[in-house]
C-alpha positions as CSV (number, residue, x, y, z in Angstrom):
1,I,-4.6,31.3,-32.1
2,H,-5.3,32.7,-28.6
3,L,-8.8,33.7,-27.5
4,I,-9.8,35.8,-24.6
5,L,-13.4,35.0,-23.5
6,A,-14.6,37.3,-20.7
7,T,-17.8,36.6,-18.9
8,Q,-17.0,37.7,-15.3
9,K,-14.9,40.4,-13.8
10,P,-11.5,40.1,-15.5
11,S,-9.7,42.9,-13.5
12,G,-6.1,42.0,-12.9
13,V,-6.3,38.8,-15.0
14,V,-5.9,40.2,-18.6
15,N,-2.5,42.0,-18.5
16,D,-0.8,43.7,-21.4
17,Q,1.2,40.6,-22.3
18,I,-1.9,38.4,-22.5
19,W,-3.8,41.0,-24.5
20,S,-1.0,41.6,-27.0
21,N,-0.6,37.9,-27.7
22,S,-4.3,37.2,-28.2
23,K,-5.7,37.7,-31.7
24,F,-9.4,37.1,-30.8
25,K,-11.3,38.8,-28.0
26,L,-14.9,37.8,-27.2
27,C,-16.5,39.8,-24.4
28,L,-20.0,39.1,-23.1
29,K,-21.9,41.2,-20.6
30,V,-19.6,42.6,-17.9
31,Q,-20.2,44.6,-14.7
32,N,-18.7,48.0,-15.5
33,K,-16.9,49.9,-18.2
34,E,-13.4,49.3,-16.7
35,D,-13.9,45.5,-17.2
36,S,-14.9,46.1,-20.8
37,N,-11.9,48.4,-21.4
38,E,-9.5,45.8,-20.1
39,V,-10.6,43.2,-22.7
40,L,-11.8,45.3,-25.7
41,K,-10.2,48.7,-25.0
42,S,-13.8,49.9,-25.4
43,P,-16.6,50.3,-22.8
44,L,-19.4,48.9,-25.1
45,A,-19.6,45.4,-23.4
46,A,-20.9,47.0,-20.2
47,E,-24.0,48.1,-22.1
48,I,-25.1,44.6,-23.3
49,R,-28.5,43.5,-22.0
50,E,-29.4,40.4,-24.0
51,P,-28.2,36.9,-23.0
52,G,-25.6,35.5,-25.3
53,R,-24.8,38.9,-26.9
54,A,-21.1,39.7,-27.1
55,Y,-18.6,41.9,-28.9
56,L,-16.0,40.1,-31.1
57,Q,-12.7,41.8,-31.7
58,V,-10.1,40.5,-34.1
59,G,-6.6,41.9,-33.9
60,N,-6.4,45.6,-33.1
61,N,-9.9,46.5,-34.3
62,E,-9.4,44.7,-37.6
63,I,-12.9,43.4,-37.0
64,F,-15.1,44.8,-34.2
65,Q,-18.7,43.5,-34.4
66,L,-21.6,42.7,-32.3
67,F,-22.0,38.9,-31.9
68,Q,-24.9,36.7,-30.9
69,S,-24.0,33.2,-29.7
70,A,-26.3,30.2,-30.6
71,Y,-28.5,28.6,-28.0
72,S,-28.2,24.8,-27.7
73,G,-30.5,24.5,-24.7
74,A,-33.8,24.4,-26.8
75,P,-35.9,21.2,-26.7
76,A,-34.7,18.7,-29.3
77,Q,-37.0,17.9,-32.2
78,F,-36.8,14.5,-33.8
79,D,-37.8,13.6,-37.3
80,T,-40.5,10.9,-37.0
81,L,-40.7,10.5,-40.8
82,G,-37.1,9.3,-41.2
83,N,-35.8,5.8,-41.5
84,S,-36.9,4.8,-38.0
85,R,-40.7,5.0,-38.4
86,K,-43.1,3.7,-35.8
87,F,-45.1,0.7,-37.0
88,K,-46.5,-2.6,-35.8
89,L,-46.8,-6.0,-37.5
90,S,-49.7,-8.1,-36.4
91,K,-51.1,-11.5,-37.3
92,V,-54.7,-12.6,-37.3
93,N,-55.5,-15.9,-35.7
94,L,-58.4,-18.2,-36.6
95,C,-60.7,-16.4,-34.2
96,G,-60.1,-13.0,-36.0
97,R,-58.0,-11.5,-33.2
98,R,-54.9,-9.5,-33.9
99,E,-51.7,-10.4,-32.1
100,I,-48.7,-8.1,-32.4
101,F,-45.5,-10.0,-33.0
102,F,-43.2,-7.1,-34.0
103,E,-43.2,-3.4,-33.1
104,Q,-40.7,-0.7,-34.1
105,K,-40.4,2.5,-32.2
106,P,-38.2,5.4,-33.3
107,K,-35.2,5.9,-31.0
108,S,-35.5,9.2,-29.1
109,L,-34.1,10.9,-26.1
110,D,-36.0,12.0,-23.0
111,A,-38.8,14.5,-23.6
112,S,-36.7,17.0,-21.7
113,A,-33.6,16.5,-23.8
114,T,-32.0,19.5,-25.3
115,Q,-30.4,20.0,-28.7
116,L,-27.0,19.6,-27.1
117,D,-28.1,16.3,-25.6
118,A,-29.3,15.1,-29.0
119,V,-26.0,16.1,-30.7
120,V,-23.9,14.4,-28.0
121,E,-26.0,11.2,-28.3
122,Y,-25.7,11.3,-32.1
123,V,-21.9,11.7,-32.1
124,K,-21.6,9.0,-29.4
125,D,-23.6,6.5,-31.5
126,Y,-21.7,7.4,-34.6
127,C,-18.3,6.8,-33.0
128,E,-19.4,3.5,-31.6
129,K,-20.6,2.3,-35.0
130,K,-17.4,3.4,-36.7
131,G,-15.2,1.9,-34.0
132,I,-13.6,5.2,-33.0
133,E,-11.9,4.9,-29.7
134,R,-12.6,7.4,-26.9
135,L,-9.8,9.7,-25.9
136,P,-8.3,9.0,-22.4
137,N,-9.9,11.1,-19.6
138,I,-7.9,13.7,-17.8
139,C,-9.0,12.1,-14.5
140,L,-9.0,8.5,-13.4
141,P,-12.4,6.9,-13.0
142,P,-13.7,6.3,-9.5
143,L,-13.0,3.0,-7.8
144,P,-15.6,0.4,-8.8
145,E,-17.9,-0.9,-6.2
146,N,-16.9,-4.5,-6.8
147,I,-13.3,-5.5,-7.3
148,G,-12.4,-9.2,-7.7
149,I,-9.2,-10.7,-6.5
150,P,-6.8,-11.0,-9.4
151,E,-6.0,-14.6,-10.2
152,K,-2.3,-14.3,-10.3
153,V,0.8,-15.4,-8.3
154,Y,2.3,-12.4,-6.5
155,E,6.0,-11.9,-6.3
156,R,7.2,-13.0,-2.9
157,K,8.8,-10.4,-0.7
158,E,12.1,-11.2,0.9
159,K,10.8,-10.1,4.3
160,G,7.5,-10.2,6.0
161,I,4.1,-11.7,5.2
162,V,2.8,-9.3,2.6
163,I,-0.6,-9.8,1.1
164,P,-2.6,-7.5,-1.3
165,I,-6.1,-6.9,-0.1
166,G,-7.5,-4.2,-2.4
167,F,-6.9,-0.9,-4.3
168,Y,-6.6,2.6,-3.0
169,D,-7.4,5.9,-4.7
170,D,-5.2,9.0,-4.6
171,P,-7.1,11.7,-6.6
172,S,-4.6,14.5,-5.8
173,R,-1.8,12.5,-7.6
174,Q,-4.2,10.8,-10.1
175,F,-3.0,7.4,-9.0
176,Q,-4.8,4.2,-8.1
177,G,-2.6,1.5,-6.7
178,E,-2.7,-1.9,-5.1
179,Y,-2.9,-1.8,-1.3
180,S,-0.9,-4.5,0.5
181,I,-0.3,-5.0,4.2
182,D,2.6,-6.7,5.9
183,L,1.3,-8.9,8.7
184,M,4.7,-8.9,10.4
185,Q,4.9,-5.2,10.8
186,G,1.9,-4.6,13.1
187,N,-1.5,-5.7,14.4
188,I,-4.5,-4.7,12.4
189,F,-7.7,-3.1,13.7
190,I,-10.8,-3.1,11.4
191,L,-13.8,-1.0,12.4
192,G,-17.2,-0.7,10.6
193,S,-20.9,-1.2,10.9
194,S,-22.7,-4.4,10.0
195,Q,-23.1,-5.4,6.4
196,Y,-20.3,-3.2,5.1
197,G,-17.6,-5.9,4.5
198,K,-15.6,-6.7,7.6
199,T,-16.1,-10.4,7.3
200,T,-15.5,-10.4,3.6
201,L,-12.2,-8.6,4.2
202,L,-11.1,-11.3,6.6
203,Q,-12.0,-13.9,4.0
204,T,-9.9,-12.1,1.5
205,M,-6.9,-11.9,3.9
206,I,-7.2,-15.6,4.8
207,K,-7.4,-16.6,1.1
208,Q,-4.4,-14.4,0.2
209,I,-2.3,-16.0,3.0
210,A,-3.3,-19.5,1.9
211,V,-2.5,-18.8,-1.8
212,N,0.9,-17.1,-1.3
213,Y,2.3,-18.9,1.8
214,S,2.6,-22.5,3.0
215,P,1.3,-23.8,6.3
216,S,4.9,-24.1,7.5
217,E,5.3,-20.4,7.1
218,V,2.0,-19.1,8.4
219,C,-0.4,-20.6,10.9
220,I,-3.9,-19.2,11.3
221,Y,-6.3,-19.3,14.3
222,I,-9.8,-17.8,14.0
223,L,-12.0,-16.6,16.9
224,D,-15.4,-16.0,15.4
225,F,-17.7,-14.3,17.8
226,A,-20.1,-12.9,15.1
227,S,-21.8,-14.7,12.3
228,M,-19.7,-17.9,12.6
229,F,-19.2,-17.8,8.8
230,L,-15.5,-18.2,9.2
231,K,-16.0,-21.8,10.3
232,N,-15.9,-22.6,6.5
233,F,-12.1,-22.3,6.8
234,S,-11.8,-25.0,9.5
235,N,-10.6,-27.6,6.9
236,L,-7.9,-25.3,5.5
237,K,-4.4,-26.6,6.1
238,H,-3.2,-23.2,7.3
239,V,-5.9,-23.0,10.0
240,G,-5.1,-24.6,13.3
241,G,-8.7,-24.1,14.6
242,V,-11.8,-22.1,14.5
243,I,-13.3,-21.1,17.9
244,T,-16.8,-19.7,18.3
245,A,-18.6,-18.0,21.2
246,F,-19.9,-21.4,22.5
247,D,-16.6,-23.2,22.6
248,D,-15.8,-22.8,26.3
249,E,-13.1,-25.4,26.6
250,K,-11.5,-24.6,23.2
251,I,-11.0,-20.9,24.0
252,K,-9.3,-21.8,27.3
253,N,-7.0,-24.3,25.7
254,F,-6.2,-21.9,22.9
255,M,-5.2,-19.1,25.3
256,K,-3.0,-21.5,27.2
257,M,-1.4,-22.8,24.0
258,I,-0.6,-19.3,22.8
259,Q,0.9,-18.3,26.1
260,E,3.1,-21.4,26.2
261,S,4.2,-20.7,22.6
262,M,5.1,-17.1,23.6
263,D,7.2,-18.4,26.5
264,L,8.9,-20.9,24.3
265,R,9.8,-18.3,21.7
266,R,11.1,-15.9,24.2
267,E,13.4,-18.6,25.6
268,T,14.5,-19.7,22.1
269,F,15.2,-16.1,20.9
270,S,17.2,-15.5,24.1
271,K,19.4,-18.5,23.4
272,L,20.0,-17.6,19.8
273,G,20.8,-14.0,20.7
274,V,18.0,-12.4,18.5
275,T,15.7,-9.7,19.8
276,S,12.6,-10.3,17.6
277,Y,10.8,-12.6,15.3
278,S,11.9,-10.6,12.2
279,S,15.6,-11.0,13.4
280,Y,14.9,-14.7,13.9
281,V,13.7,-15.0,10.3
282,E,16.5,-12.9,8.9
283,A,19.0,-15.2,10.6
284,G,17.7,-18.1,8.5
285,Y,15.7,-19.9,11.2
286,K,12.3,-21.5,10.2
287,D,11.3,-23.6,13.1
288,F,8.5,-21.2,14.2
289,P,5.8,-20.2,11.7
290,N,4.2,-16.8,11.9
291,I,0.9,-17.0,13.8
292,I,-2.0,-14.9,12.7
293,I,-5.0,-14.6,15.1
294,F,-8.3,-13.4,13.6
295,L,-10.8,-12.1,16.1
296,E,-14.2,-11.3,14.7
297,N,-16.3,-8.9,17.0
298,L,-14.1,-7.7,19.8
299,T,-17.1,-6.4,21.8
300,A,-18.7,-9.8,22.0
301,F,-15.4,-11.4,23.1
302,K,-15.1,-8.9,25.9
303,E,-18.7,-9.5,27.1
304,L,-18.6,-13.2,26.9
305,R,-14.9,-13.9,27.8
306,G,-14.1,-10.9,30.1
307,N,-11.9,-13.1,32.3
308,L,-9.6,-13.7,29.3
309,E,-9.4,-10.1,28.2
310,D,-6.1,-9.3,30.0
311,A,-4.5,-12.4,28.6
312,F,-5.6,-11.5,25.1
313,L,-4.4,-7.9,25.6
314,N,-1.0,-9.3,26.6
315,I,-0.9,-11.2,23.2
316,C,-1.7,-8.0,21.3
317,R,1.0,-6.1,23.2
318,D,3.9,-8.7,23.3
319,G,3.0,-11.1,20.5
320,L,4.2,-9.1,17.5
321,S,7.8,-9.3,18.5
322,L,7.4,-13.0,18.9
323,G,5.9,-13.6,15.5
324,I,2.2,-13.5,16.6
325,T,0.0,-11.0,14.7
326,V,-3.6,-10.1,15.8
327,V,-6.3,-8.9,13.4
328,I,-9.5,-7.6,15.1
329,T,-12.8,-6.4,13.8
330,N,-15.5,-4.5,15.7
331,S,-18.7,-2.6,14.8
332,Q,-18.1,0.4,17.2
333,A,-15.2,2.2,18.7
334,G,-16.8,3.1,22.0
335,G,-15.6,1.0,24.9
336,I,-12.5,-0.3,23.2
337,G,-10.1,2.2,24.8
338,F,-6.5,3.1,24.1
339,R,-5.2,0.0,25.8
340,Y,-6.2,-1.9,22.6
341,L,-5.7,0.9,19.9
342,T,-2.1,1.7,20.9
343,N,-1.1,-1.9,20.0
344,F,-2.5,-1.7,16.4
345,A,-0.3,0.1,13.9
346,T,-2.6,-0.6,10.9
347,R,-6.2,0.6,11.2
348,M,-9.0,0.5,8.7
349,T,-12.6,1.9,9.0
350,F,-15.6,0.9,6.9
351,T,-18.8,3.0,7.1
352,C,-19.7,3.7,10.7
353,N,-23.1,4.7,12.1
354,N,-21.5,7.1,14.5
355,T,-19.3,9.7,12.9
356,M,-17.2,10.0,16.1
357,D,-15.9,6.5,15.5
358,Y,-13.6,7.8,12.7
359,S,-11.9,10.3,15.0
360,A,-11.6,7.6,17.7
361,V,-9.6,5.4,15.3
362,F,-7.8,8.1,13.3
363,D,-6.6,11.3,14.8
364,R,-7.8,14.3,12.8
365,C,-9.3,12.3,10.0
366,K,-11.6,14.3,7.7
367,V,-12.1,11.5,5.1
368,T,-15.2,9.3,5.4
369,P,-16.0,6.4,3.2
370,K,-19.0,6.2,1.0
371,E,-21.8,3.9,2.1
372,V,-20.6,1.2,-0.2
373,P,-19.8,-2.3,1.0
374,G,-16.0,-2.8,1.0
375,R,-15.2,0.9,0.9
376,T,-12.7,1.8,3.7
377,V,-10.4,4.5,4.9
378,I,-6.7,3.7,5.3
379,E,-3.6,5.6,6.3
380,I,-0.4,5.6,4.3
381,N,2.5,7.8,5.4
382,K,0.2,9.9,7.6
383,T,-2.2,10.5,4.6
384,F,-5.7,9.2,4.5
385,Y,-7.1,7.5,1.4
């Protein structure tokens, strides 16, 4: 059974093929006689004045009648004399005072509820009581605001240091998939205002590394110039050290150690005839672990350790080919400059106070995250999610 329901201007929509294959035609008020003729082959629908009034046509004028649709928007009326009556049970103490120990109130909707609301609520309760399962939605539900880390062992990839860190939503394809990053493929830059989840994301990354890889495969160094909450990982076997803003000597020794490690790896790779750390791993060598450097709050690092900025920038630029990956977080994009951003292939943005920060990180990005902790914008194959 095909039905044509016309409520707006149908010109050009109802062609002869659609009209001949439709047995029922229902036409409400339309603008002019031409629109009515297109649906009913009669101009009468253009003369309708009352809301909900329509002309119903079955077949080729087998039935042609004036029709009035029912109105479901009237206020709902509930039977207070039914099984759910309102009453109270009280007990009288020795002093003669009444104390209510049970009270029953009839279940009702909001005072502004319509008859349609009442019917939907009744059918919903009936289906729940009878155990009737709900049909699947045509659209996937939105991402929840809290997503726990699945307690499962992930399948190891043959190449790279791949860790899952969350889920991404692709409404256009009706797909929600797990989002993973390969720490050997590029440095990572994370931008976002305070209290939106940057530190939590670093914790998630460190935990995923520790669960899926051994200390001989991945070595972690943490430079915490923010809340110093990442010091909790100092006893982890994978962590070579945690440096805060007040550790003057440790930061100097760390930069010297990383530079010496880079020089040693260059010399070793040259002797072995490999051009990069990925080629070194593919050749079957395992002497050098992959080094991951986490820097929390780049702006504070530049302000407090400006004399080490050039050396750190050199690590960001040349370290990736030597098996050294840098993960940086910051609360603002201003002042970072392209010297840093050009060295970060993977970029993520949490909620930013300044909307211009999104454009500074992503070129021509029209997607902005909701103000929900943990919600970010990522780029996959030049598409933003």
